[in-house]
C-alpha positions as a Python dict, from the first residue, in 0.01 Angstrom:
ca = {
    (1, 'M'): (0, 0, 0),
    (2, 'K'): (-195, 314, 103),
    (3, 'Y'): (-544, 336, -50),
    (4, 'I'): (-560, 618, -300),
    (5, 'S'): (-895, 667, -496),
    (6, 'Y'): (-939, 847, -826),
    (7, 'N'): (-1237, 1002, -979),
    (8, 'N'): (-1279, 1131, -1340),
    (9, 'H'): (-1099, 1454, -1250),
    (10, 'S'): (-806, 1325, -1043),
    (11, 'F'): (-748, 1025, -1282),
    (12, 'K'): (-662, 1276, -1554),
    (13, 'K'): (-371, 1390, -1355),
    (14, 'T'): (-218, 1053, -1323),
    (15, 'K'): (49, 904, -1560),
    (16, 'Y'): (-208, 648, -1668),
    (17, 'Y'): (-429, 893, -1848),
    (18, 'G'): (-144, 974, -2077),
    (19, 'R'): (-124, 607, -2175),
    (20, 'L'): (-469, 618, -2324),
    (21, 'S'): (-500, 666, -2696),
    (22, 'K'): (-673, 987, -2813),
    (23, 'A'): (-991, 797, -2878),
    (24, 'Q'): (-978, 633, -2541),
    (25, 'Q'): (-921, 969, -2372),
    (26, 'D'): (-1229, 1117, -2558),
    (27, 'D'): (-1434, 816, -2439),
    (28, 'F'): (-1312, 863, -2079),
    (29, 'D'): (-1379, 1234, -2084),
    (30, 'L'): (-1725, 1193, -2213),
    (31, 'L'): (-1855, 878, -2039),
    (32, 'S'): (-1714, 965, -1703),
    (33, 'N'): (-1922, 1286, -1702),
    (34, 'I'): (-2234, 1078, -1761),
    (35, 'F'): (-2168, 784, -1531),
    (36, 'Y'): (-1979, 787, -1194),
    (37, 'F'): (-1609, 666, -1224),
    (38, 'K'): (-1386, 549, -952),
    (39, 'T'): (-1053, 348, -944),
    (40, 'N'): (-761, 317, -708),
    (41, 'N'): (-388, 282, -712),
    (42, 'Y'): (-403, -108, -674),
    (43, 'V'): (-625, -155, -977),
    (44, 'L'): (-410, 93, -1184),
    (45, 'D'): (-74, -48, -1067),
    (46, 'Q'): (-136, -423, -1042),
    (47, 'L'): (-456, -536, -1224),
    (48, 'I'): (-465, -356, -1555),
    (49, 'D'): (-221, -434, -1845),
    (50, 'W'): (-147, -86, -1980),
    (51, 'D'): (35, -237, -2288),
    (52, 'N'): (-272, -421, -2411),
    (53, 'L'): (-573, -199, -2321),
    (54, 'E'): (-783, -300, -2623),
    (55, 'T'): (-807, -659, -2502),
    (56, 'D'): (-746, -621, -2124),
    (57, 'P'): (-1056, -745, -1944),
    (58, 'L'): (-975, -559, -1624),
    (59, 'F'): (-945, -227, -1809),
    (60, 'R'): (-1282, -296, -1957),
    (61, 'L'): (-1418, -392, -1610),
    (62, 'N'): (-1320, -70, -1452),
    (63, 'F'): (-1326, 179, -1740),
    (64, 'L'): (-1640, 265, -1936),
    (65, 'H'): (-1678, 162, -2292),
    (66, 'K'): (-1886, 336, -2546),
    (67, 'N'): (-2132, 57, -2586),
    (68, 'V'): (-2297, 181, -2258),
    (69, 'L'): (-2470, 433, -2488),
    (70, 'S'): (-2672, 388, -2803),
    (71, 'E'): (-2466, 442, -3121),
    (72, 'A'): (-2665, 746, -3204),
    (73, 'D'): (-2627, 928, -2873),
    (74, 'Y'): (-2251, 839, -2865),
    (75, 'Q'): (-2175, 960, -3205),
    (76, 'Q'): (-2372, 1292, -3152),
    (77, 'L'): (-2197, 1345, -2813),
    (78, 'L'): (-1848, 1266, -2959),
    (79, 'S'): (-1897, 1490, -3266),
    (80, 'L'): (-2002, 1795, -3047),
    (81, 'Y'): (-1706, 1731, -2811),
    (82, 'Q'): (-1455, 1694, -3086),
    (83, 'A'): (-1594, 2011, -3257),
    (84, 'G'): (-1492, 2200, -2941),
    (85, 'A'): (-1804, 2193, -2718),
    (86, 'S'): (-1708, 2197, -2353),
    (87, 'I'): (-1856, 1955, -2096),
    (88, 'E'): (-2042, 2253, -1951),
    (89, 'V'): (-2204, 2328, -2289),
    (90, 'L'): (-2282, 1953, -2337),
    (91, 'Q'): (-2441, 1924, -1984),
    (92, 'P'): (-2812, 1941, -2100),
    (93, 'F'): (-2750, 1669, -2353),
    (94, 'I'): (-2557, 1470, -2091),
    (95, 'E'): (-2852, 1495, -1855),
    (96, 'L'): (-3086, 1362, -2124),
    (97, 'I'): (-2861, 1060, -2191),
    (98, 'R'): (-2823, 994, -1812),
    (99, 'K'): (-3198, 987, -1777),
    (100, 'K'): (-3229, 741, -2064),
    (101, 'T'): (-2962, 517, -1932),
    (102, 'T'): (-3097, 528, -1570),
    (103, 'P'): (-3167, 160, -1481),
    (104, 'Q'): (-3536, 72, -1488),
    (105, 'I'): (-3542, -196, -1209),
    (106, 'P'): (-3863, -385, -1148),
    (107, 'Y'): (-3983, -410, -798),
    (108, 'D'): (-4289, -567, -626),
    (109, 'E'): (-4461, -403, -345),
    (110, 'K'): (-4479, -733, -167),
    (111, 'C'): (-4095, -718, -126),
    (112, 'F'): (-4107, -406, 75),
    (113, 'P'): (-4167, -493, 450),
    (114, 'T'): (-4400, -265, 638),
    (115, 'A'): (-4487, -187, 992),
    (116, 'G'): (-4809, -15, 1095),
    (117, 'G'): (-4896, 17, 730),
    (118, 'E'): (-4571, 216, 659),
    (119, 'R'): (-4285, 90, 470),
    (120, 'I'): (-3967, 11, 655),
    (121, 'K'): (-3693, 194, 467),
    (122, 'G'): (-3378, 2, 383),
    (123, 'L'): (-3524, -352, 391),
    (124, 'Y'): (-3600, -557, 81),
    (125, 'R'): (-3735, -915, 105),
    (126, 'S'): (-3761, -1080, -235),
    (127, 'F'): (-3731, -1446, -101),
    (128, 'N'): (-3902, -1611, 195),
    (129, 'N'): (-3597, -1675, 412),
    (130, 'V'): (-3365, -1402, 310),
    (131, 'I'): (-3383, -1023, 363),
    (132, 'S'): (-3152, -758, 202),
    (133, 'L'): (-3051, -486, 444),
    (134, 'F'): (-2935, -144, 332),
    (135, 'P'): (-2787, 71, 600),
    (136, 'D'): (-2734, 424, 487),
    (137, 'P'): (-2346, 427, 476),
    (138, 'M'): (-2325, 97, 286),
    (139, 'L'): (-2502, 259, -24),
    (140, 'K'): (-2244, 525, -81),
    (141, 'T'): (-1943, 383, -258),
    (142, 'C'): (-1713, 81, -353),
    (143, 'H'): (-1331, 65, -365),
    (144, 'A'): (-1358, 94, -744),
    (145, 'Y'): (-1662, 88, -974),
    (146, 'C'): (-1745, -188, -1223),
    (147, 'S'): (-1832, -47, -1570),
    (148, 'Y'): (-2147, -272, -1598),
    (149, 'C'): (-2291, -189, -1253),
    (150, 'F'): (-2668, -118, -1264),
    (151, 'R'): (-2661, 47, -924),
    (152, 'W'): (-2451, 355, -1045),
    (153, 'I'): (-2766, 573, -996),
    (154, 'A'): (-2729, 537, -621),
    (155, 'F'): (-2364, 664, -605),
    (156, 'N'): (-2338, 1015, -481),
    (157, 'N'): (-2719, 1049, -496),
    (158, 'S'): (-2839, 1154, -144),
    (159, 'E'): (-3206, 1140, -254),
    (160, 'V'): (-3197, 783, -366),
    (161, 'Q'): (-2982, 675, -68),
    (162, 'S'): (-3226, 845, 179),
    (163, 'Y'): (-3530, 668, 27),
    (164, 'T'): (-3378, 325, 15),
    (165, 'S'): (-3174, 295, 328),
    (166, 'Y'): (-3189, 315, 710),
    (167, 'K'): (-2958, 478, 964),
    (168, 'D'): (-3072, 332, 1305),
    (169, 'P'): (-2910, -16, 1349),
    (170, 'Q'): (-3222, -132, 1539),
    (171, 'T'): (-3440, -76, 1239),
    (172, 'P'): (-3480, -443, 1114),
    (173, 'V'): (-3500, -600, 1461),
    (174, 'T'): (-3865, -589, 1531),
    (175, 'Y'): (-3950, -715, 1178),
    (176, 'L'): (-3701, -994, 1197),
    (177, 'K'): (-3839, -1104, 1536),
    (178, 'A'): (-4191, -1114, 1401),
    (179, 'N'): (-4080, -1316, 1101),
    (180, 'P'): (-3861, -1600, 1237),
    (181, 'E'): (-3876, -1778, 894),
    (182, 'I'): (-3612, -1529, 781),
    (183, 'N'): (-3277, -1697, 869),
    (184, 'E'): (-3042, -1502, 644),
    (185, 'T'): (-2964, -1123, 637),
    (186, 'L'): (-2777, -996, 334),
    (187, 'F'): (-2571, -667, 335),
    (188, 'T'): (-2500, -537, -12),
    (189, 'G'): (-2479, -181, -128),
    (190, 'A'): (-2263, -38, -315),
    (191, 'D'): (-2009, -229, -97),
    (192, 'P'): (-2060, -277, 272),
    (193, 'L'): (-1693, -355, 337),
    (194, 'T'): (-1575, -10, 242),
    (195, 'L'): (-1685, 88, 598),
    (196, 'T'): (-1479, 59, 903),
    (197, 'A'): (-1512, -255, 1112),
    (198, 'A'): (-1654, -55, 1402),
    (199, 'K'): (-1931, 101, 1188),
    (200, 'I'): (-2021, -241, 1032),
    (201, 'K'): (-2037, -391, 1389),
    (202, 'E'): (-2297, -130, 1482),
    (203, 'Y'): (-2533, -277, 1220),
    (204, 'I'): (-2428, -643, 1282),
    (205, 'D'): (-2461, -660, 1661),
    (206, 'P'): (-2850, -608, 1676),
    (207, 'L'): (-2884, -904, 1444),
    (208, 'L'): (-2698, -1125, 1671),
    (209, 'T'): (-2965, -1091, 1935),
    (210, 'I'): (-3217, -1266, 1716),
    (211, 'D'): (-3206, -1644, 1743),
    (212, 'S'): (-3374, -1700, 1412),
    (213, 'V'): (-3105, -1515, 1221),
    (214, 'T'): (-2846, -1803, 1145),
    (215, 'T'): (-2660, -1648, 853),
    (216, 'I'): (-2496, -1308, 801),
    (217, 'R'): (-2395, -1249, 438),
    (218, 'F'): (-2185, -971, 287),
    (219, 'N'): (-2199, -913, -94),
    (220, 'T'): (-1870, -743, -172),
    (221, 'K'): (-1606, -658, -438),
    (222, 'A'): (-1353, -559, -178),
    (223, 'L'): (-1155, -886, -203),
    (224, 'T'): (-1023, -801, -549),
    (225, 'W'): (-1078, -438, -581),
    (226, 'W'): (-875, -372, -254),
    (227, 'P'): (-738, -695, -88),
    (228, 'F'): (-535, -491, 165),
    (229, 'R'): (-867, -445, 342),
    (230, 'F'): (-803, -785, 481),
    (231, 'T'): (-412, -787, 505),
    (232, 'T'): (-221, -467, 581),
    (233, 'D'): (-475, -186, 617),
    (234, 'K'): (-488, -28, 955),
    (235, 'D'): (-840, -168, 1004),
    (236, 'A'): (-767, -503, 854),
    (237, 'K'): (-720, -679, 1201),
    (238, 'N'): (-1049, -520, 1312),
    (239, 'I'): (-1246, -643, 1030),
    (240, 'L'): (-1105, -998, 1064),
    (241, 'E'): (-1187, -985, 1437),
    (242, 'L'): (-1546, -884, 1341),
    (243, 'F'): (-1579, -1188, 1117),
    (244, 'K'): (-1454, -1410, 1407),
    (245, 'H'): (-1708, -1235, 1633),
    (246, 'I'): (-1986, -1321, 1401),
    (247, 'V'): (-1872, -1687, 1368),
    (248, 'A'): (-1827, -1716, 1740),
    (249, 'S'): (-2188, -1615, 1788),
    (250, 'G'): (-2287, -1940, 1616),
    (251, 'R'): (-2379, -1780, 1292),
    (252, 'T'): (-2267, -1877, 947),
    (253, 'L'): (-2075, -1594, 791),
    (254, 'T'): (-2096, -1596, 408),
    (255, 'F'): (-1853, -1378, 228),
    (256, 'C'): (-1998, -1355, -117),
    (257, 'A'): (-1711, -1227, -350),
    (258, 'H'): (-1823, -1071, -671),
    (259, 'L'): (-1571, -1185, -939),
    (260, 'T'): (-1566, -1133, -1314),
    (261, 'H'): (-1231, -1259, -1444),
    (262, 'V'): (-956, -1490, -1333),
    (263, 'K'): (-705, -1203, -1348),
    (264, 'E'): (-849, -1073, -1031),
    (265, 'L'): (-745, -1381, -840),
    (266, 'Q'): (-394, -1417, -990),
    (267, 'N'): (-235, -1191, -742),
    (268, 'D'): (-40, -1269, -416),
    (269, 'N'): (-226, -987, -232),
    (270, 'V'): (-562, -1147, -309),
    (271, 'I'): (-444, -1498, -209),
    (272, 'E'): (-321, -1363, 120),
    (273, 'A'): (-653, -1197, 181),
    (274, 'V'): (-838, -1516, 93),
    (275, 'K'): (-640, -1713, 354),
    (276, 'N'): (-702, -1447, 620),
    (277, 'I'): (-1077, -1445, 565),
    (278, 'Q'): (-1092, -1823, 568),
    (279, 'A'): (-901, -1837, 894),
    (280, 'T'): (-1183, -1647, 1064),
    (281, 'G'): (-1428, -1925, 988),
    (282, 'A'): (-1606, -1735, 712),
    (283, 'K'): (-1719, -1920, 399),
    (284, 'I'): (-1632, -1750, 72),
    (285, 'I'): (-1876, -1808, -215),
    (286, 'C'): (-1834, -1650, -561),
    (287, 'Q'): (-2080, -1490, -808),
    (288, 'G'): (-2065, -1271, -1111),
    (289, 'P'): (-2230, -1186, -1446),
    (290, 'V'): (-2119, -1310, -1791),
    (291, 'V'): (-2056, -990, -1990),
    (292, 'E'): (-1968, -896, -2338),
    (293, 'G'): (-1595, -811, -2389),
    (294, 'I'): (-1479, -912, -2039),
    (295, 'N'): (-1556, -1289, -1975),
    (296, 'D'): (-1776, -1410, -2261),
    (297, 'T'): (-1576, -1719, -2360),
    (298, 'I'): (-1569, -2072, -2220),
    (299, 'E'): (-1209, -2037, -2135),
    (300, 'D'): (-1280, -1735, -1921),
    (301, 'W'): (-1519, -1936, -1704),
    (302, 'V'): (-1307, -2251, -1690),
    (303, 'N'): (-1017, -2042, -1572),
    (304, 'L'): (-1217, -1836, -1325),
    (305, 'W'): (-1401, -2134, -1158),
    (306, 'S'): (-1075, -2346, -1153),
    (307, 'Q'): (-890, -2069, -968),
    (308, 'E'): (-1171, -2019, -724),
    (309, 'V'): (-1173, -2386, -636),
    (310, 'A'): (-791, -2394, -612),
    (311, 'L'): (-817, -2129, -351),
    (312, 'G'): (-1089, -2311, -156),
    (313, 'L'): (-1364, -2076, -280),
    (314, 'Q'): (-1706, -2201, -380),
    (315, 'P'): (-1839, -2101, -733),
    (316, 'Y'): (-2197, -2007, -677),
    (317, 'Y'): (-2383, -1812, -956),
    (318, 'M'): (-2313, -1704, -1316),
    (319, 'F'): (-2559, -1435, -1383),
    (320, 'V'): (-2698, -1301, -1708),
    (321, 'E'): (-2718, -930, -1744),
    (322, 'L'): (-3076, -809, -1743),
    (323, 'N'): (-3204, -533, -1962),
    (324, 'H'): (-3225, -264, -1695),
    (325, 'N'): (-3075, -22, -1940),
    (326, 'A'): (-3289, -2, -2256),
    (327, 'E'): (-3022, 192, -2455),
    (328, 'A'): (-2734, -58, -2448),
    (329, 'S'): (-2562, -297, -2214),
    (330, 'F'): (-2310, -564, -2175),
    (331, 'R'): (-2559, -846, -2252),
    (332, 'I'): (-2460, -1142, -2473),
    (333, 'P'): (-2715, -1360, -2662),
    (334, 'L'): (-2888, -1596, -2428),
    (335, 'A'): (-2796, -1891, -2642),
    (336, 'K'): (-2421, -1800, -2606),
    (337, 'A'): (-2459, -1764, -2228),
    (338, 'V'): (-2616, -2100, -2197),
    (339, 'H'): (-2343, -2261, -2421),
    (340, 'I'): (-2062, -2100, -2219),
    (341, 'F'): (-2203, -2222, -1890),
    (342, 'Q'): (-2270, -2576, -2001),
    (343, 'E'): (-1931, -2630, -2177),
    (344, 'A'): (-1736, -2467, -1889),
    (345, 'E'): (-1926, -2674, -1629),
    (346, 'K'): (-1833, -2997, -1816),
    (347, 'R'): (-1463, -2907, -1794),
    (348, 'V'): (-1461, -2828, -1427),
    (349, 'K'): (-1731, -3059, -1306),
    (350, 'G'): (-1619, -3274, -1013),
    (351, 'L'): (-1394, -3003, -875),
    (352, 'Q'): (-1673, -2854, -651),
    (353, 'Q'): (-2049, -2828, -679),
    (354, 'P'): (-2287, -2672, -720),
    (355, 'F'): (-2265, -2437, -1016),
    (356, 'N'): (-2571, -2230, -1077),
    (357, 'G'): (-2635, -2063, -1416),
    (358, 'P'): (-2699, -1893, -1628),
    (359, 'V'): (-2935, -1710, -1382),
    (360, 'F'): (-3139, -1389, -1404),
    (361, 'M'): (-3178, -1187, -1084),
    (362, 'N'): (-3453, -938, -1159),
    (363, 'D'): (-3507, -806, -794),
    (364, 'V'): (-3826, -1012, -773),
    (365, 'H'): (-3761, -1354, -912),
    (366, 'C'): (-3440, -1566, -952),
    (367, 'V'): (-3476, -1748, -1283),
    (368, 'S'): (-3240, -1994, -1457),
    (369, 'I'): (-3234, -2046, -1826),
    (370, 'D'): (-3159, -2357, -2034),
    (371, 'E'): (-3208, -2500, -2378),
    (372, 'V'): (-3446, -2784, -2436),
    (373, 'T'): (-3578, -2959, -2748),
    (374, 'D'): (-3949, -3041, -2755),
    (375, 'D'): (-4126, -3338, -2899),
    (376, 'N'): (-4113, -3193, -3256),
    (377, 'D'): (-3730, -3151, -3231),
    (378, 'A'): (-3780, -2778, -3200),
    (379, 'K'): (-3543, -2577, -2971),
    (380, 'Q'): (-3684, -2366, -2684),
    (381, 'F'): (-3551, -2182, -2397),
    (382, 'A'): (-3671, -2322, -2060),
    (383, 'L'): (-3695, -2077, -1782),
    (384, 'K'): (-3718, -2199, -1430),
    (385, 'C'): (-3809, -1995, -1123),
    (386, 'L'): (-3562, -2087, -853),
    (387, 'A'): (-3683, -1838, -588),
    (388, 'S'): (-3960, -1589, -558),
    (389, 'P'): (-4149, -1396, -296),
    (390, 'Y'): (-4444, -1597, -414),
    (391, 'A'): (-4410, -1961, -301),
    (392, 'E'): (-4649, -2078, -582),
    (393, 'S'): (-4401, -1947, -839),
    (394, 'E'): (-4101, -2135, -716),
    (395, 'G'): (-4021, -2434, -935),
    (396, 'Q'): (-4243, -2328, -1222),
    (397, 'V'): (-4092, -2378, -1572),
    (398, 'K'): (-4193, -2149, -1867),
    (399, 'H'): (-4084, -2200, -2229),
    (400, 'I'): (-4012, -1936, -2484),
    (401, 'P'): (-3923, -1963, -2844),
    (402, 'Y'): (-3537, -2033, -2913),
    (403, 'D'): (-3358, -1747, -3090),
    (404, 'K'): (-2986, -1775, -3119),
    (405, 'D'): (-2952, -1398, -3134),
    (406, 'T'): (-3192, -1271, -2871),
    (407, 'R'): (-3043, -1102, -2560),
    (408, 'S'): (-3369, -1073, -2379),
    (409, 'A'): (-3606, -1333, -2223),
    (410, 'G'): (-3884, -1092, -2194),
    (411, 'N'): (-4062, -961, -1881),
    (412, 'L'): (-3959, -1222, -1627),
    (413, 'V'): (-4144, -1034, -1349),
    (414, 'E'): (-4476, -1078, -1526),
    (415, 'M'): (-4392, -1418, -1656),
    (416, 'F'): (-4354, -1568, -1305),
    (417, 'M'): (-4615, -1349, -1123),
    (418, 'P'): (-4913, -1547, -994),
    (419, 'E'): (-5219, -1451, -1177),
    (420, 'E'): (-5400, -1325, -876),
    (421, 'H'): (-5118, -1074, -811),
    (422, 'S'): (-5077, -961, -1181),
    (423, 'K'): (-5178, -615, -1275),
    (424, 'P'): (-5480, -594, -1509),
}
């Protein structure tokens, strides 16, 4: 299959746009002019159930839903549009909504590596032994976009990309050599595996000259958004050879697949891609968020984890959506997330370990959540800091009042920030 991508304009020229109801078409027309939209022919042809769009999780995963906006903004926008206002006329209002829904991501200055007093662009170190690397071309796009992605602001935004990335492949070398405790480099993005193998290799080879770097990791959605990347694409052989090259250097190559629903793995193309990746010596681990309307049942996670294990993949993290978007989101009540994780884990326990979750990743701390009962038989949420740029924070447990309906644990950055580093 030849890769064909579609944006909000070109999708409307496909036969699939005509299969949307009038309400779904209105939603698509409006929302895809606020947020970036991208899909491809594989997703359209083989993943989405076009006869059951209202309940299809893969449609919800790729196509935006009105709950990404506040009810008031959505209704006002829809009313104006249905009254005949063009997208051009609505543009000022759209820009206001876009600003309101821009993710507010917490950072800590400690996480930005420096050299000579200047920040090294494109490097982010939230944990002691791991550093995230953002080469410029890896921030640009994915094979298709997830509707709940909080990094949408970086897509097609040259200013954001320039400020948060590096172009020279040698950029991280000096810092890594000066900090040998860093043994894992993480490439994320957007999606690093949208690039050609030759371009990726340019950024990998300098790292292989550093003895202290023992693990190379890719965070990617390519496995299920475009499995042909590892099977029949003209560059498929090259990317698999690159994986072998990394493994042959003595490094551990971790292929971290971002998965949301078992339907993504129930496809012969994906199964073939998994086998090809595994044959290179790469280790495939899996992570993804629990999100409303897509995978927020116990059965969803039992099925997903079971299929991962059946394919020789390692379930790794179940994430909880953070409140990066103050207007609306795909978050579910924390009590429901904990219940889903605990019950699903019981039913697949023994297949493969470990399972980690539910876990918040707030770009500073990695925090797990659980329910506990105190001495007075009162329920609480127990929050444990699993990893942090501050060693003294790791392992700390904080308790907050139990509320079966709350979708927020509060400000986790401040909660686990050592007092001497807290802002007054």
